[in-house]
C-alpha positions as CSV (number, residue, x, y, z in Angstrom):
1,X,-21.4,-28.8,-16.1
2,X,-24.5,-26.7,-15.5
3,X,-24.4,-24.1,-12.8
4,X,-25.9,-25.4,-9.5
5,X,-28.9,-23.7,-7.9
6,X,-28.8,-22.5,-4.3
7,X,-32.0,-22.7,-2.3
8,X,-32.9,-21.7,1.2
9,X,-34.5,-24.7,3.0
10,X,-36.2,-24.3,6.4
11,X,-36.3,-27.5,8.4
12,X,-37.4,-28.5,11.8
13,X,-34.2,-28.9,13.9
14,X,-35.1,-32.6,14.7
15,X,-35.6,-33.4,11.0
16,X,-32.2,-31.7,10.2
17,X,-30.5,-33.7,12.9
18,X,-31.9,-36.9,11.6
19,X,-30.9,-36.1,8.1
20,X,-27.4,-35.2,9.3
21,X,-27.0,-38.5,11.2
22,X,-28.3,-40.4,8.1
23,X,-25.9,-38.5,5.8
24,X,-23.0,-39.3,8.2
25,X,-23.9,-43.0,8.1
26,X,-23.6,-42.9,4.3
27,X,-20.5,-40.7,4.2
28,X,-22.3,-37.8,2.6
29,X,-22.8,-34.2,3.5
30,X,-26.3,-33.2,4.7
31,X,-26.7,-31.2,1.4
32,X,-25.8,-34.2,-0.7
33,X,-28.1,-36.5,1.3
34,X,-31.0,-34.1,0.7
35,X,-30.3,-34.0,-3.0
36,X,-29.9,-37.8,-3.1
37,X,-33.3,-38.2,-1.5
38,X,-35.0,-35.6,-3.7
39,X,-33.7,-37.3,-6.8
40,X,-34.8,-40.7,-5.6
41,X,-38.3,-39.4,-4.9
42,X,-38.5,-37.7,-8.3
43,X,-37.4,-40.9,-10.0
44,X,-39.9,-43.0,-8.1
45,X,-42.6,-40.6,-9.1
46,X,-41.6,-40.6,-12.7
47,X,-40.8,-36.9,-12.5
48,X,-37.0,-36.8,-12.8
49,X,-36.2,-34.8,-15.9
50,X,-34.3,-36.9,-18.5
51,X,-31.9,-34.0,-19.0
52,X,-30.9,-33.8,-15.3
53,X,-27.2,-34.1,-14.8
54,X,-26.0,-36.9,-12.6
55,X,-25.3,-36.0,-9.0
56,X,-21.7,-34.9,-8.8
57,X,-19.3,-37.3,-7.1
58,X,-17.4,-35.6,-4.4
59,X,-14.6,-36.7,-2.2
60,X,-11.5,-38.8,-2.8
61,X,-11.4,-40.7,-6.1
62,X,-11.6,-44.5,-5.8
63,X,-8.3,-46.4,-5.9
64,X,-7.7,-48.2,-9.2
65,X,-7.8,-52.0,-9.1
66,X,-4.3,-53.4,-8.9
67,X,-3.2,-55.4,-11.9
68,X,-3.1,-59.2,-11.2
69,X,0.4,-60.3,-10.3
70,X,2.1,-63.4,-9.1
71,X,0.9,-64.3,-5.6
């Protein structure tokens, strides 16, 4: 995986609070929400590079589906 870039982002406190609430609603960190929104905006504008890595999945892995058994 390519190294992740760090950037300083200055936001209005009200905008940051709104982003944080939105991120919490979607079970994301504020940082992940900002990246999600930037990627979506780039894709909609046709500017997302084809070589861009997928956004990393964080958190607990999903449970595997149980094999069907007698019920």
